[in-house]
N, C-alpha and C positions, 0 to 999 in steps of 0.2 A: 605139607604143603610148602611149596619151592619160595626161597628167600633168598635174601643180595645175603652172602655169602663176604664176599670186599665188594670195593670199590662204594658210586662211581669215581672214575675216574676221567676225565677231559682228556683224550689225546689228539693227536695232531691236526690242534689250532691252525688257521689259517684266516684268511680276511672275511670268508665265505664261508667258510667249511669247519667240524670238528666233528670227532670223533668220541663217542661216549661210552664206557666200558665198564663191563661189571662183570661177577663171577654169581654165578647162583648155586644152590646146594644140590638141585635135579633139573630135570628138563625144565623148560618155560620157553619163553622169547621176553629178550628187553625190548621196552617202550620209550621212546625219548621224546620227552613234553617241554618244550619251550614256552617262554613266556616273558613280559617288561616288566610286570608287576612280581615284586618278593614272594606276594601271595599265592599269585601263578594262578589267578583268577580268571588269565587271560588265554591260559595254556591251552596250544594246539599241538596236537600230534606231527612232529616234525618228521620219524624216523624211525623203524624199528631194526633189532637184529636178521640175523638169520636162527631158525630156529638152535636151544645149546642141545649140544648132542657130551654122551659121557666123554665119545673122541679127545674131544674139544673141553676137557674138566669144566662142561657147564660153563666155558669161557665164553661172551660176545661182546661184540660194537655195533651200538646202535648209530649209524654217519648221519648229520646233518646236514644240508645244502642250501642253498642260495641263501646264506644268512648275509644280515646287512656289516660293511665295514667298520670297525672301529666303536663298534656297541655292544652294551652289555644284556645280557640278557639271563634271565633263572630260569633252569631246569629240575625237572626231576628223572631219573630213571627207573622206569617200575617193571613188573613184572605182568602187571593186571594191563589191560586195554581201556581203564575206564580214569577222568582225568584226576591230576594231583586234587587231594583238597588242601583247598585254603585253610583249614583248621592249621593245618600243619605246617602254616610258616614261621620262620623264611627259609624261601631254597636256597639250596648253592647257586653261586654267580658263575659267569667267566666271561671276560669280553675280546671280543674277535678285534684281530689285528687290523692295522691300519693298510690300507691297498698297497703293490708290491713297489719299491723305490719310494714313498712317501716320508719327506726326511720330520718327522717325529720320533721326540724323546721318550725314554721307557727306563723302567726296571727292571729286571729280571732275580733271580736267586740261581743259584745251584749248590752244588755239594754231592758227596759219594761215602759209602761206605754205614751200611747200616745195620748192625747185626744187637738189637735190645739186649740191654743188658741186663734183664729179667724181665715178669708181667706186664710192668709199666713203663718198658724202657721206649727211647725214644722223645725223652722229654723236651728236648730241644725245638719238634716240632710245634709246640708251644710256643715259644719265640719265635719260629718261622711265621707262625700263624698272626702272633703280633706285630711283625714287619709287614707281613701282606698285608693288612688293613691299612696303615700307617701311609706306606710306603705304594701300595697301588700297583704292588708285583704284578707282573704279568705272566709267569708261568715259572717253574725249577724247572733246571738240568739236573736232572739225576743221573749220574755218568759213570755208574759201577759198582760192583758189591751192595744192589739194594736186596739181595738176600745173602746169606755166612750158608752154604748147604750143606759145608766140612762144619760148622761148629757145633760140636756135639755136645756141647753143655749150653748152648744159645739160641739152637736153633725151632725148638719145642718138639725134635722127633726123640735125642738124645742118641744118635747114632752118625754118623755119615751118610747121608742121601746118596742113595744107589742105583734108584727106578725112579720112573716116571711118580707113580702115586708119592714118592718119597718127596720130590724135588717138590711137587704140587704142596705138598702138606710143609713143607717149609715155607714157603708165600705165604699160606695161609695165615699160618701161628704171625710169621716179620709181620705182614701187611695188618694184621688185626691190633696191631699194640693201639690203643685207644689213642694217642695225641696223633699220630699220624693220621687215622683214621677222621679225625675232626679236623686235620688239615687238607688232604689230598680233595676232596671233592671240592673246592674252591679255589685251590691253583693250576690252573691246566700243567704239564709234568712231560716234560720229553724225557728219556728213558734212553739209556745203552747199557749193554753190561759191560765186567772185567770177566775178574778172573771165579770170584768166588760162588756166581751163580752156576760155577759148575767145577771148580773145586779151587785149592789153594794153587796159584803160580801156573797151574797148568798151559802145555803147550802140544802141537804135532810135532813128533820127529823125522816125519817124512814129506814128502810131497801129497803121495799118494792121498795122507791122511786117512791112515789105518793104523797108527801106531800112536798113542797119546801118551804125557809123563806128568809124572807126579815128581815134584821134589826129592831127594833122598834122606832129609831130615822129617821130609811125614811121614817118607815110607817107615821109616826106623822110628819114630815117636809112637805110632801106631801099632805098629810090630810089639814092643814095649807096653804097650796100652791093651795087648793082646788083642786087639780090632778084627773083626773076620777078611780073610784074604780079598772080598770084592770091598771092603772100602783103605784096600792100602794100592790098590791099582785102578786105573783109567780107561775101562774098555770103551770102543767105537759106539757102540751101544748104550752107556752108561752117557757117552757125551752128544748123542742124539737124544736120550729123555733131556737131559736138562736142557738141551737147544730145546726141545718142542716146549718145556714146564716157560722158558723164558719168551717165546715168540707166544705163548698164552697170556701172560703178565705183562709184558713188558712189548714188545714188539709188534705186538697184535695194534695197539692203538696209536701207533707211531705213523707219522708220513711215511709215503710211499717208497720204498726203499730203490737206490740208487738202478741195482742188478741184483734183485732177490737171488737168495742159494735155491736151487734145484729139489722137489720135493722127491720123495721116493712114494710107491703105492701106499705108505701106510702114514704119509702127513709127515712124515718130520724130514729134513733135513737129510737131504743125499751123502753129502759132506765125499764125494768123489773125486778122483784126480783132476779129472778137466773139468771143474765146476769151480770158476771163482770167482761166484757171487758171494755179497757179504751181509749183511745189515747195517751199513753206513746209509746216512740218509743226508738231506740237506732241508732248510725251509730258511724263510726270509720273516723279519721282520721292517717290512717300510724298505728305508735304507741299512738298513742291518743284513748281514747275510750270514747266516750259520751253515756250517757243513759239522756233521757226529760220526765219527770214525769208530769204526770196529777193529779196533788192532787185537782181537782174541781169536779169532773164528779161522781167519787165515795162517797164525803165528805157528812158525814153525822154527824150530833150532834142533842141528847137528851139527856132528863135529867137519863137519864145510861151510856151513847156511845158517846161516840167522835173517831170518825174516819176518815180519811183524802185520805189513799192510796186501800185501799179494799184489800182481800188475792190474788188475783188474781196478782195484781201489785207489791204488797210487794215479794210474791214469784219470778216473772221475776226477779226483781233487786236484788235479793240476789243470783241468780243464776247466772245475768251476774257480780257481782262482783265477786264470783268465778271465774268463767270460763279469767276474764282478770285481774287478779290478779296478774298473774306469766307474762302475755303475753305482757299487753300494760302497760308500766312505768308511765305512763300519763292518768289518769282518772277523768273524768266531771259529776258529778253530776250535771245536770239543775232541777231548782224547781224555779216555781215562786214565793217563800215565802220567807223570811229566816228562816234559821234555829239555826244557834250560836248567831242572834244577837237578843237578848233579849230586849225590852221597855216596864220598867214597866207602862206606860202608856198605852200599847197595850190593851185597855180595851175591844175589839172587839174582843182580841181572836184569830185572823183570820188568823193568821203566824205558823210555829214550835211549838212555846212555848205554843199556843192555846193548844194541841194535844201532852203531856209529855210524854204518854205513845210512841207513834210510831216513835216520837226523839229518847228515849231514847234505843228502837229498833232499829234503824239506828244506833246509835253511838254505842251500846252494837256489834253490829255484825261487822264493821268495826275493832273494838278493839279486838272482841273475835277471830277474823280471822288474826287478823296481817296484815291489808290492809291498805297497806303503795301510795302515790302518789295520792288523792283522795283531787279534787277540788270541792268545792259547787259553784254554778254558780247560782246566786238569784237577784229578783228585788223587787217592790214593794213599798217597802217604804218611794221613793219621796227623795230618801237621796245616795250617795253614801258611800261604806264602803269594811274595808279591817277587817278580824277577822282572829288571828291564835289559834289555841286552839293544845294539845297533848294531845292523849288520852294513856291510859294504856293499855297494852294486858297480857293474862297471866302470862308471864313472866314479867312482871314487866318494859317490856320494850315501849317508847315513839314515838307512829304514830301520825306523824305532819298530820294535818287538815286545809286547809284553808277554807275560807270563801270569795267569791267576789260578793258586789252587783254591780249596777248600775242600777241607776231610778232618774229621771222620765226622758225621752225623752219633751215632753214637757205636764207638768201637774206644780200644784203647787208647790214649793219649802216644804220639811217639815224640818221646823228648831227646831223641838223640836226633831227629833231624836239624834243629836251629846250629847244629853244633859240627857236621859232616858234611855241608856245602861245599861243593867246591865250582868255580868258575868255570866256562867251557875256554878254550885257549884255539887260537887258528885261525883260517879264514872259514867260512865270512864273517865271523863274529870281530868284532874292533872293538867293542867294549859290552863290559856284562856287568850289572848290581843288583845284589837282593837287598830289597825296600823293606823284609820283615819277612820272620818265618814264627810261629807261634805253636807248640803243642797242645794244644787244648780242643775240646770238643768245640766246633765253629759250622755256620753256615755262610757263605756269599752272596752279596748281595753287588751285581753290576749296574752302575747309571750311566744311562748314554745318552749325552745334551746332543740333539743335533739342530737345534736353534740353528746354528749357522751351516750348515752342511757341508762349506768349504773348510771347516773347521771343525768338525766334529770333536767332541771330549769325552773319553769315556774315565769313570771313577771306580773303583774295587775300596767297598769294605765289608772289614768282618764280622761275623756278631758271634756271640757265646751264649749259653745255656740261660743267661737271663736276660737274654738280648742288648747284652750291654757293648759295646762297638768296641773291639780288644786292637783295629790297626785300617789304616786304608794308606790306599797307593792310587797314583796315575793324573 
């Protein structure tokens, strides 16, 4: 009998659209039922997936369209074409977004780095569920390391994932943790990868994307542990397998990519030298605009060149910034790693400070074009922080810029981060201040107040394992 193994997840949510995602145990078809009543006694079949295939790991999306903006719906994602039973109420819910450009206040959550400590890992999602109910959180940004494919003691397979089935197994284990499964059906999710969806701190070493690299300390430690050769290297095929598993579980339900990567005949990302597509996408919540960066699949480092985003993604980001400059008073750039928070102990140089030319390019672009209302949403540090900076535009005016970081959902906290902070110096940064940095398990909540669109207010709050407020800024 076919059953739902993972999900449902509500992705790609907009004013009139939603993507309902699920992973089944065997072939079938997903059916999306929607209604306004919590028991779905008024349910209607609003969408179906394509047939679930073993080639895609039996995952699928049932898209639903023509929804009413700013409206709460209850839903069920089933593998049968019979209506859901009202006796099984209450059913999960989501609320569509207001029409684009509408200045409506809202709250959302974000965080990163989910490596369950044990079978009952991810307890912080219980706190996030409580916060969801209290604050009517509209969605969550999950901005990297939604699995740890390389964490042999925590990933459920006892080895470094090296092929497609092993990556799928890590998703199945990680996303089956009870607290995560209770939360995610009711909190629409926007996801983007970082490194551990493939392997620790991986990057390309050539523009042709034929050869990838793992840090020498990872290779050395795995050699000491007598791990097999395939776990100590990262082949192009392994990267393709990891990115296919990422597509199946995270990207399939996202909004449309700005420029999708090319697929080969097997349905995997081609990763050719001339393919500059990325996993980046954008979306709007009323008068707030979001650009979700792909900081991994175009990342390349060798002795001559360091590059993170790739030319096409840079062009898309800069066009987006100019497009929303005056139309959306609040703008969020979502990036899996910190940009303003520089740690002098970051020897791996895996975050934006390790790519100083690209960091300078973004900061100078914001300053040169006097783009206000930008907030950076970041993760990865295993500590939370808020950093405020002022950039100087060509006329000498101050351009405020905030960076908010929430990490980790469930990982070893970084006790060193609060001590290792180093502020940026030089143009266009004229001032920078660390508001706080805390090395504890956490999730972030961002409150966007648009009661006066000419003077929007954005506040960042961080909550811990018991739903206690750890800090706030903004």
